[in-house]
PQR file with spaces between the fields and no chain letter, atoms N, CA, C, O and H, PARSE charges and radii, in Angstrom:
ATOM       1  N    MET     1     -14.897   -3.363    1.497 -0.4000 1.5000
ATOM       2  CA   MET     1     -14.084   -4.432    0.482 -0.0000 2.0000
ATOM       3  C    MET     1     -14.341   -4.366   -1.255  0.5500 1.7000
ATOM       4  O    MET     1     -15.444   -4.088   -1.726 -0.5500 1.4000
ATOM       5  N    LEU     2     -13.490   -4.580   -1.847 -0.4000 1.5000
ATOM       6  CA   LEU     2     -13.231   -4.780   -3.139 -0.0000 2.0000
ATOM       7  C    LEU     2     -13.865   -5.607   -3.752  0.5500 1.7000
ATOM       8  O    LEU     2     -14.054   -6.640   -3.109 -0.5500 1.4000
ATOM       9  H    LEU     2     -12.594   -4.805   -1.464  0.4000 1.0000
ATOM      10  N    SER     3     -14.353   -5.582   -4.918 -0.4000 1.5000
ATOM      11  CA   SER     3     -15.103   -6.297   -5.578 -0.0000 2.0000
ATOM      12  C    SER     3     -14.269   -7.207   -6.161  0.5500 1.7000
ATOM      13  O    SER     3     -14.469   -8.410   -5.991 -0.5500 1.4000
ATOM      14  H    SER     3     -14.201   -4.743   -5.440  0.4000 1.0000
ATOM      15  N    SER     4     -13.027   -6.656   -7.070 -0.4000 1.5000
ATOM      16  CA   SER     4     -12.314   -7.288   -7.440 -0.0000 2.0000
ATOM      17  C    SER     4     -10.809   -6.415   -7.795  0.5500 1.7000
ATOM      18  O    SER     4     -10.689   -5.208   -7.584 -0.5500 1.4000
ATOM      19  H    SER     4     -12.865   -5.679   -7.208  0.4000 1.0000
ATOM      20  N    PRO     5      -9.722   -7.287   -8.367 -0.5600 1.5000
ATOM      21  CA   PRO     5      -8.544   -6.373   -8.019  0.2800 2.0000
ATOM      22  C    PRO     5      -8.175   -5.314   -9.004  0.5500 1.7000
ATOM      23  O    PRO     5      -8.303   -5.313  -10.228 -0.5500 1.4000
ATOM      24  N    PRO     6      -7.631   -4.301   -8.098 -0.5600 1.5000
ATOM      25  CA   PRO     6      -7.337   -3.117   -8.621  0.2800 2.0000
ATOM      26  C    PRO     6      -6.626   -3.081  -10.305  0.5500 1.7000
ATOM      27  O    PRO     6      -6.052   -4.053  -10.796 -0.5500 1.4000
ATOM      28  N    THR     7      -6.773   -2.066  -10.845 -0.4000 1.5000
ATOM      29  CA   THR     7      -5.795   -1.923  -12.044 -0.0000 2.0000
ATOM      30  C    THR     7      -4.863   -1.375  -12.209  0.5500 1.7000
ATOM      31  O    THR     7      -4.053   -1.658  -13.092 -0.5500 1.4000
ATOM      32  H    THR     7      -7.239   -1.277  -10.446  0.4000 1.0000
ATOM      33  N    ARG     8      -4.738   -0.350  -11.305 -0.4000 1.5000
ATOM      34  CA   ARG     8      -3.279    0.723  -11.034 -0.0000 2.0000
ATOM      35  C    ARG     8      -2.266   -0.296  -10.407  0.5500 1.7000
ATOM      36  O    ARG     8      -2.423   -1.293   -9.703 -0.5500 1.4000
ATOM      37  H    ARG     8      -5.396   -0.121  -10.587  0.4000 1.0000
ATOM      38  N    ASN     9      -1.162    0.335  -10.932 -0.4000 1.5000
ATOM      39  CA   ASN     9      -0.135    0.237  -10.366 -0.0000 2.0000
ATOM      40  C    ASN     9       0.757    0.939   -9.610  0.5500 1.7000
ATOM      41  O    ASN     9       1.030    2.008  -10.156 -0.5500 1.4000
ATOM      42  H    ASN     9      -1.034    1.145  -11.504  0.4000 1.0000
ATOM      43  N    THR    10       1.418    0.742   -8.393 -0.4000 1.5000
ATOM      44  CA   THR    10       2.137    1.643   -7.889 -0.0000 2.0000
ATOM      45  C    THR    10       3.518    2.024   -8.221  0.5500 1.7000
ATOM      46  O    THR    10       4.267    1.078   -8.469 -0.5500 1.4000
ATOM      47  H    THR    10       1.196   -0.126   -7.949  0.4000 1.0000
ATOM      48  N    SER    11       4.019    3.218   -8.279 -0.4000 1.5000
ATOM      49  CA   SER    11       5.431    3.232   -8.662 -0.0000 2.0000
ATOM      50  C    SER    11       6.446    2.797   -7.886  0.5500 1.7000
ATOM      51  O    SER    11       6.143    2.594   -6.710 -0.5500 1.4000
ATOM      52  H    SER    11       3.411    3.986   -8.077  0.4000 1.0000
ATOM      53  N    PRO    12       7.816    2.549   -8.278 -0.5600 1.5000
ATOM      54  CA   PRO    12       9.022    2.069   -7.592  0.2800 2.0000
ATOM      55  C    PRO    12       9.101    3.019   -6.344  0.5500 1.7000
ATOM      56  O    PRO    12       9.272    2.670   -5.176 -0.5500 1.4000
ATOM      57  N    GLN    13       8.978    3.998   -6.720 -0.4000 1.5000
ATOM      58  CA   GLN    13       9.525    5.089   -5.571 -0.0000 2.0000
ATOM      59  C    GLN    13       8.047    5.227   -4.618  0.5500 1.7000
ATOM      60  O    GLN    13       8.222    5.736   -3.510 -0.5500 1.4000
ATOM      61  H    GLN    13       8.840    4.281   -7.669  0.4000 1.0000
ATOM      62  N    PHE    14       6.685    4.835   -4.947 -0.4000 1.5000
ATOM      63  CA   PHE    14       5.647    4.699   -4.110 -0.0000 2.0000
ATOM      64  C    PHE    14       6.537    3.410   -2.723  0.5500 1.7000
ATOM      65  O    PHE    14       6.869    3.537   -1.545 -0.5500 1.4000
ATOM      66  H    PHE    14       6.542    4.423   -5.847  0.4000 1.0000
ATOM      67  N    GLN    15       6.598    2.414   -3.623 -0.4000 1.5000
ATOM      68  CA   GLN    15       6.886    1.325   -2.547 -0.0000 2.0000
ATOM      69  C    GLN    15       7.870    1.673   -1.658  0.5500 1.7000
ATOM      70  O    GLN    15       7.851    1.348   -0.471 -0.5500 1.4000
ATOM      71  H    GLN    15       6.328    2.311   -4.581  0.4000 1.0000
ATOM      72  N    GLY    16       9.130    2.624   -2.427 -0.4000 1.5000
ATOM      73  CA   GLY    16      10.697    2.669   -1.605 -0.0000 2.0000
ATOM      74  C    GLY    16      10.117    4.066   -0.249  0.5500 1.7000
ATOM      75  O    GLY    16      10.791    4.588    0.640 -0.5500 1.4000
ATOM      76  H    GLY    16       9.146    2.888   -3.392  0.4000 1.0000
ATOM      77  N    ARG    17       9.012    4.233   -0.533 -0.4000 1.5000
ATOM      78  CA   ARG    17       8.397    5.467    0.614 -0.0000 2.0000
ATOM      79  C    ARG    17       7.782    4.505    1.626  0.5500 1.7000
ATOM      80  O    ARG    17       7.772    4.747    2.833 -0.5500 1.4000
ATOM      81  H    ARG    17       8.464    3.809   -1.255  0.4000 1.0000
ATOM      82  N    ALA    18       7.315    3.500    1.126 -0.4000 1.5000
ATOM      83  CA   ALA    18       7.185    2.551    2.190 -0.0000 2.0000
ATOM      84  C    ALA    18       7.842    2.225    3.163  0.5500 1.7000
ATOM      85  O    ALA    18       7.782    2.439    4.374 -0.5500 1.4000
ATOM      86  H    ALA    18       7.324    3.303    0.145  0.4000 1.0000
ATOM      87  N    VAL    19       8.804    1.404    2.155 -0.4000 1.5000
ATOM      88  CA   VAL    19      10.131    0.843    2.885 -0.0000 2.0000
ATOM      89  C    VAL    19      10.648    2.006    3.725  0.5500 1.7000
ATOM      90  O    VAL    19      10.839    1.681    4.897 -0.5500 1.4000
ATOM      91  H    VAL    19       8.853    1.230    1.171  0.4000 1.0000
ATOM      92  N    ALA    20      10.903    3.182    3.454 -0.4000 1.5000
ATOM      93  CA   ALA    20      11.547    3.969    4.562 -0.0000 2.0000
ATOM      94  C    ALA    20      10.666    4.178    5.648  0.5500 1.7000
ATOM      95  O    ALA    20      11.207    4.750    6.594 -0.5500 1.4000
ATOM      96  H    ALA    20      10.748    3.446    2.502  0.4000 1.0000
ATOM      97  N    ALA    21       9.134    3.807    5.846 -0.4000 1.5000
ATOM      98  CA   ALA    21       8.633    4.144    6.913 -0.0000 2.0000
ATOM      99  C    ALA    21       8.488    2.638    7.601  0.5500 1.7000
ATOM     100  O    ALA    21       7.862    2.691    8.659 -0.5500 1.4000
ATOM     101  H    ALA    21       8.695    3.342    5.078  0.4000 1.0000
ATOM     102  N    LEU    22       8.851    1.555    7.297 -0.4000 1.5000
ATOM     103  CA   LEU    22       9.237    0.694    8.164 -0.0000 2.0000
ATOM     104  C    LEU    22      10.364    0.579    8.948  0.5500 1.7000
ATOM     105  O    LEU    22      10.989   -0.409    9.333 -0.5500 1.4000
ATOM     106  H    LEU    22       9.359    1.512    6.437  0.4000 1.0000
ATOM     107  N    LYS    23      10.540    1.964    9.146 -0.4000 1.5000
ATOM     108  CA   LYS    23      11.974    1.669   10.017 -0.0000 2.0000
ATOM     109  C    LYS    23      11.054    1.473   11.724  0.5500 1.7000
ATOM     110  O    LYS    23      11.616    1.025   12.723 -0.5500 1.4000
ATOM     111  H    LYS    23      10.032    2.767    8.833  0.4000 1.0000
ATOM     112  N    LYS    24       9.908    1.829   11.693 -0.4000 1.5000
ATOM     113  CA   LYS    24       9.489    1.942   13.025 -0.0000 2.0000
ATOM     114  C    LYS    24       8.593    0.663   13.091  0.5500 1.7000
ATOM     115  O    LYS    24       8.282    0.461   14.265 -0.5500 1.4000
ATOM     116  H    LYS    24       9.451    2.194   10.881  0.4000 1.0000
ATOM     117  N    LYS    25       8.219   -0.003   12.487 -0.4000 1.5000
ATOM     118  CA   LYS    25       8.037   -1.295   12.339 -0.0000 2.0000
ATOM     119  C    LYS    25       8.773   -2.876   12.512  0.5500 1.7000
ATOM     120  O    LYS    25       9.856   -3.096   11.969 -0.5500 1.4000
ATOM     121  H    LYS    25       8.471    0.161   11.533  0.4000 1.0000
ATOM     122  N    SER    26       8.273   -3.624   13.084 -0.4000 1.5000
ATOM     123  CA   SER    26       8.853   -4.770   13.139 -0.0000 2.0000
ATOM     124  C    SER    26       8.190   -5.799   13.413  0.5500 1.7000
ATOM     125  O    SER    26       7.779   -5.714   14.571 -0.5500 1.4000
ATOM     126  H    SER    26       7.393   -3.445   13.525  0.4000 1.0000
ATOM     127  N    GLY    27       7.843   -6.850   12.857 -0.4000 1.5000
ATOM     128  CA   GLY    27       7.114   -8.363   12.900 -0.0000 2.0000
ATOM     129  C    GLY    27       5.915   -8.525   12.495  0.5500 1.7000
ATOM     130  O    GLY    27       5.127   -9.453   12.676 -0.5500 1.4000
ATOM     131  H    GLY    27       8.177   -6.919   11.917  0.4000 1.0000
ATOM     132  N    GLU    28       5.809   -7.379   11.829 -0.4000 1.5000
ATOM     133  CA   GLU    28       4.198   -7.353   11.186 -0.0000 2.0000
ATOM     134  C    GLU    28       4.027   -7.161    9.695  0.5500 1.7000
ATOM     135  O    GLU    28       4.825   -6.577    8.962 -0.5500 1.4000
ATOM     136  H    GLU    28       6.449   -6.625   11.682  0.4000 1.0000
ATOM     137  N    ILE    29       2.717   -7.808    9.287 -0.4000 1.5000
ATOM     138  CA   ILE    29       2.701   -7.628    7.890 -0.0000 2.0000
ATOM     139  C    ILE    29       1.807   -6.250    7.751  0.5500 1.7000
ATOM     140  O    ILE    29       0.968   -5.694    8.459 -0.5500 1.4000
ATOM     141  H    ILE    29       2.069   -8.283    9.883  0.4000 1.0000
ATOM     142  N    LEU    30       2.487   -5.956    6.324 -0.4000 1.5000
ATOM     143  CA   LEU    30       2.490   -4.566    6.226 -0.0000 2.0000
ATOM     144  C    LEU    30       2.208   -4.392    4.997  0.5500 1.7000
ATOM     145  O    LEU    30       2.870   -5.115    4.253 -0.5500 1.4000
ATOM     146  H    LEU    30       3.168   -6.408    5.748  0.4000 1.0000
ATOM     147  N    VAL    31       1.198   -3.449    4.299 -0.4000 1.5000
ATOM     148  CA   VAL    31       0.352   -3.119    3.345 -0.0000 2.0000
ATOM     149  C    VAL    31       0.787   -1.311    3.151  0.5500 1.7000
ATOM     150  O    VAL    31       0.600   -0.326    3.865 -0.5500 1.4000
ATOM     151  H    VAL    31       0.660   -2.862    4.903  0.4000 1.0000
ATOM     152  N    SER    32       1.412   -1.521    1.870 -0.4000 1.5000
ATOM     153  CA   SER    32       2.502    0.058    1.170 -0.0000 2.0000
ATOM     154  C    SER    32       1.319    1.074    1.553  0.5500 1.7000
ATOM     155  O    SER    32       1.517    1.961    2.383 -0.5500 1.4000
ATOM     156  H    SER    32       1.564   -2.321    1.290  0.4000 1.0000
ATOM     157  N    ALA    33      -0.075    0.887    0.834 -0.4000 1.5000
ATOM     158  CA   ALA    33      -1.200    1.375    1.078 -0.0000 2.0000
ATOM     159  C    ALA    33      -1.509    2.147    2.376  0.5500 1.7000
ATOM     160  O    ALA    33      -1.820    3.334    2.464 -0.5500 1.4000
ATOM     161  H    ALA    33      -0.236    0.166    0.160  0.4000 1.0000
ATOM     162  N    GLU    34      -1.345    1.116    3.510 -0.4000 1.5000
ATOM     163  CA   GLU    34      -1.897    1.470    4.843 -0.0000 2.0000
ATOM     164  C    GLU    34      -0.752    2.448    5.284  0.5500 1.7000
ATOM     165  O    GLU    34      -0.999    3.510    5.856 -0.5500 1.4000
ATOM     166  H    GLU    34      -1.092    0.151    3.439  0.4000 1.0000
ATOM     167  N    LEU    35       0.532    2.021    4.978 -0.4000 1.5000
ATOM     168  CA   LEU    35       1.735    2.997    5.443 -0.0000 2.0000
ATOM     169  C    LEU    35       1.615    4.295    4.798  0.5500 1.7000
ATOM     170  O    LEU    35       1.833    5.361    5.374 -0.5500 1.4000
ATOM     171  H    LEU    35       0.733    1.158    4.513  0.4000 1.0000
ATOM     172  N    ALA    36       1.209    4.152    3.409 -0.4000 1.5000
ATOM     173  CA   ALA    36       1.115    5.693    3.138 -0.0000 2.0000
ATOM     174  C    ALA    36      -0.135    6.351    3.831  0.5500 1.7000
ATOM     175  O    ALA    36      -0.159    7.579    3.759 -0.5500 1.4000
ATOM     176  H    ALA    36       1.032    3.286    2.942  0.4000 1.0000
ATOM     177  N    GLU    37      -0.968    5.866    4.358 -0.4000 1.5000
ATOM     178  CA   GLU    37      -2.275    6.591    5.119 -0.0000 2.0000
ATOM     179  C    GLU    37      -1.510    6.724    6.455  0.5500 1.7000
ATOM     180  O    GLU    37      -1.305    7.919    6.667 -0.5500 1.4000
ATOM     181  H    GLU    37      -0.949    4.867    4.416  0.4000 1.0000
ATOM     182  N    GLU    38      -1.121    6.111    7.220 -0.4000 1.5000
ATOM     183  CA   GLU    38      -0.388    6.398    8.267 -0.0000 2.0000
ATOM     184  C    GLU    38       0.539    7.684    8.326  0.5500 1.7000
ATOM     185  O    GLU    38       0.348    8.701    8.993 -0.5500 1.4000
ATOM     186  H    GLU    38      -1.287    5.140    7.048  0.4000 1.0000
ATOM     187  N    TYR    39       1.664    7.377    7.407 -0.4000 1.5000
ATOM     188  CA   TYR    39       2.910    8.046    7.256 -0.0000 2.0000
ATOM     189  C    TYR    39       2.780    9.201    6.259  0.5500 1.7000
ATOM     190  O    TYR    39       3.757    9.933    6.100 -0.5500 1.4000
ATOM     191  H    TYR    39       1.820    6.551    6.865  0.4000 1.0000
ATOM     192  N    GLY    40       1.574    9.435    5.529 -0.4000 1.5000
ATOM     193  CA   GLY    40       0.942   10.884    4.924 -0.0000 2.0000
ATOM     194  C    GLY    40       2.280   11.008    3.634  0.5500 1.7000
ATOM     195  O    GLY    40       2.908   12.017    3.311 -0.5500 1.4000
ATOM     196  H    GLY    40       0.781    8.840    5.658  0.4000 1.0000
ATOM     197  N    PHE    41       2.383    9.810    3.176 -0.4000 1.5000
ATOM     198  CA   PHE    41       2.718   10.278    1.700 -0.0000 2.0000
ATOM     199  C    PHE    41       1.982    9.223    0.482  0.5500 1.7000
ATOM     200  O    PHE    41       1.188    8.321    0.750 -0.5500 1.4000
ATOM     201  H    PHE    41       1.873    8.990    3.438  0.4000 1.0000
ATOM     202  N    ASP    42       2.486    9.606   -0.957 -0.4000 1.5000
ATOM     203  CA   ASP    42       2.003    9.721   -1.798 -0.0000 2.0000
ATOM     204  C    ASP    42       2.651    9.281   -3.073  0.5500 1.7000
ATOM     205  O    ASP    42       3.802    9.620   -3.346 -0.5500 1.4000
ATOM     206  H    ASP    42       3.131   10.339   -1.174  0.4000 1.0000
ATOM     207  N    ASP    43       1.886    8.492   -3.894 -0.4000 1.5000
ATOM     208  CA   ASP    43       2.791    8.309   -5.029 -0.0000 2.0000
ATOM     209  C    ASP    43       3.395    9.538   -5.863  0.5500 1.7000
ATOM     210  O    ASP    43       3.219   10.743   -5.684 -0.5500 1.4000
ATOM     211  H    ASP    43       0.951    8.217   -3.672  0.4000 1.0000
ATOM     212  N    ILE    44       4.314    8.736   -7.019 -0.4000 1.5000
ATOM     213  CA   ILE    44       4.716   10.430   -7.498 -0.0000 2.0000
ATOM     214  C    ILE    44       3.816   11.037   -8.408  0.5500 1.7000
ATOM     215  O    ILE    44       4.260   11.995   -9.041 -0.5500 1.4000
ATOM     216  H    ILE    44       4.457    7.757   -7.164  0.4000 1.0000
ATOM     217  N    ASP    45       2.062   10.509   -8.708 -0.4000 1.5000
ATOM     218  CA   ASP    45       1.616   11.143   -9.596 -0.0000 2.0000
ATOM     219  C    ASP    45       0.502   12.179   -8.605  0.5500 1.7000
ATOM     220  O    ASP    45      -0.268   12.990   -9.121 -0.5500 1.4000
ATOM     221  H    ASP    45       1.702    9.731   -8.193  0.4000 1.0000
ATOM     222  N    GLY    46       0.600   11.983   -7.360 -0.4000 1.5000
ATOM     223  CA   GLY    46       0.108   12.590   -6.279 -0.0000 2.0000
ATOM     224  C    GLY    46      -1.224   11.943   -5.498  0.5500 1.7000
ATOM     225  O    GLY    46      -1.794   12.363   -4.491 -0.5500 1.4000
ATOM     226  H    GLY    46       1.225   11.325   -6.941  0.4000 1.0000
ATOM     227  N    THR    47      -1.507   10.792   -6.308 -0.4000 1.5000
ATOM     228  CA   THR    47      -2.719    9.596   -5.835 -0.0000 2.0000
ATOM     229  C    THR    47      -2.226    8.537   -5.002  0.5500 1.7000
ATOM     230  O    THR    47      -1.138    8.059   -5.323 -0.5500 1.4000
ATOM     231  H    THR    47      -1.044   10.451   -7.125  0.4000 1.0000
ATOM     232  N    ARG    48      -2.819    8.075   -3.990 -0.4000 1.5000
ATOM     233  CA   ARG    48      -2.859    7.552   -3.235 -0.0000 2.0000
ATOM     234  C    ARG    48      -3.793    5.914   -3.170  0.5500 1.7000
ATOM     235  O    ARG    48      -5.008    5.873   -2.977 -0.5500 1.4000
ATOM     236  H    ARG    48      -3.703    8.463   -3.729  0.4000 1.0000
ATOM     237  N    PRO    49      -3.096    4.922   -3.335 -0.5600 1.5000
ATOM     238  CA   PRO    49      -4.053    3.754   -3.443  0.2800 2.0000
ATOM     239  C    PRO    49      -4.667    3.497   -2.390  0.5500 1.7000
ATOM     240  O    PRO    49      -4.241    3.881   -1.300 -0.5500 1.4000
ATOM     241  N    THR    50      -5.809    2.781   -2.530 -0.4000 1.5000
ATOM     242  CA   THR    50      -6.395    2.071   -1.273 -0.0000 2.0000
ATOM     243  C    THR    50      -5.837    0.659   -0.911  0.5500 1.7000
ATOM     244  O    THR    50      -5.139   -0.004   -1.677 -0.5500 1.4000
ATOM     245  H    THR    50      -6.155    2.468   -3.414  0.4000 1.0000
ATOM     246  N    SER    51      -6.207    0.282    0.300 -0.4000 1.5000
ATOM     247  CA   SER    51      -5.590   -1.028    0.848 -0.0000 2.0000
ATOM     248  C    SER    51      -6.308   -2.170    0.306  0.5500 1.7000
ATOM     249  O    SER    51      -7.536   -2.197    0.375 -0.5500 1.4000
ATOM     250  H    SER    51      -6.774    0.821    0.923  0.4000 1.0000
ATOM     251  N    LEU    52      -5.603   -3.178   -0.264 -0.4000 1.5000
ATOM     252  CA   LEU    52      -6.372   -4.117   -0.429 -0.0000 2.0000
ATOM     253  C    LEU    52      -6.664   -5.490    0.844  0.5500 1.7000
ATOM     254  O    LEU    52      -7.047   -6.639    0.625 -0.5500 1.4000
ATOM     255  H    LEU    52      -4.604   -3.156   -0.320  0.4000 1.0000
ATOM     256  N    ARG    53      -6.371   -4.934    1.966 -0.4000 1.5000
ATOM     257  CA   ARG    53      -6.856   -5.969    3.310 -0.0000 2.0000
ATOM     258  C    ARG    53      -8.139   -5.449    3.568  0.5500 1.7000
ATOM     259  O    ARG    53      -8.421   -4.254    3.482 -0.5500 1.4000
ATOM     260  H    ARG    53      -6.060   -4.000    2.145  0.4000 1.0000
ATOM     261  N    PRO    54      -8.967   -6.411    3.908 -0.5600 1.5000
ATOM     262  CA   PRO    54      -8.606   -8.276    3.436  0.2800 2.0000
ATOM     263  C    PRO    54      -8.757   -8.369    2.461  0.5500 1.7000
ATOM     264  O    PRO    54      -9.714   -7.974    1.796 -0.5500 1.4000
ATOM     265  N    PHE    55      -7.507   -9.119    2.028 -0.4000 1.5000
ATOM     266  CA   PHE    55      -7.379  -10.075    0.248 -0.0000 2.0000
ATOM     267  C    PHE    55      -8.625  -10.769    0.219  0.5500 1.7000
ATOM     268  O    PHE    55      -8.885  -11.225    1.332 -0.5500 1.4000
ATOM     269  H    PHE    55      -6.729   -9.440    2.569  0.4000 1.0000
ATOM     270  N    PRO    56      -9.437  -11.002   -0.587 -0.5600 1.5000
ATOM     271  CA   PRO    56     -10.357  -11.826   -0.955  0.2800 2.0000
ATOM     272  C    PRO    56     -10.293  -12.661   -1.734  0.5500 1.7000
ATOM     273  O    PRO    56     -10.144  -12.661   -2.956 -0.5500 1.4000
ATOM     274  N    GLU    57     -10.441  -13.606   -0.812 -0.4000 1.5000
ATOM     275  CA   GLU    57     -10.274  -15.303   -1.196 -0.0000 2.0000
ATOM     276  C    GLU    57     -10.296  -15.765   -2.793  0.5500 1.7000
ATOM     277  O    GLU    57      -9.592  -16.640   -3.298 -0.5500 1.4000
ATOM     278  H    GLU    57     -10.562  -13.606    0.181  0.4000 1.0000
ATOM     279  N    LYS    58     -11.282  -14.950   -3.441 -0.4000 1.5000
ATOM     280  CA   LYS    58     -11.403  -15.419   -4.943 -0.0000 2.0000
ATOM     281  C    LYS    58     -10.290  -14.479   -5.767  0.5500 1.7000
ATOM     282  O    LYS    58     -10.110  -14.510   -6.985 -0.5500 1.4000
ATOM     283  H    LYS    58     -11.854  -14.240   -3.031  0.4000 1.0000
ATOM     284  N    TRP    59      -9.721  -13.797   -4.983 -0.4000 1.5000
ATOM     285  CA   TRP    59      -8.463  -13.004   -6.311 -0.0000 2.0000
ATOM     286  C    TRP    59      -7.195  -14.306   -5.818  0.5500 1.7000
ATOM     287  O    TRP    59      -6.241  -14.329   -6.595 -0.5500 1.4000
ATOM     288  H    TRP    59      -9.868  -13.772   -3.994  0.4000 1.0000
ATOM     289  N    GLY    60      -7.130  -15.212   -4.786 -0.4000 1.5000
ATOM     290  CA   GLY    60      -5.929  -15.599   -4.621 -0.0000 2.0000
ATOM     291  C    GLY    60      -5.544  -17.475   -5.431  0.5500 1.7000
ATOM     292  O    GLY    60      -4.420  -17.968   -5.340 -0.5500 1.4000
ATOM     293  H    GLY    60      -7.906  -15.193   -4.155  0.4000 1.0000
């Protein structure tokens, strides 16, 4: 688990790729980084962020 919030944001294109992957999902809580891992897409700079799940209570 991560000990502090990530400092890198993803691009709008990465989030769009996650939305495109949603066609096969319904009624679930989804994390774009997990969708990237499952469906094999990366951000436009070639990186793939790490999932923040489980979200530490101290961040919220």
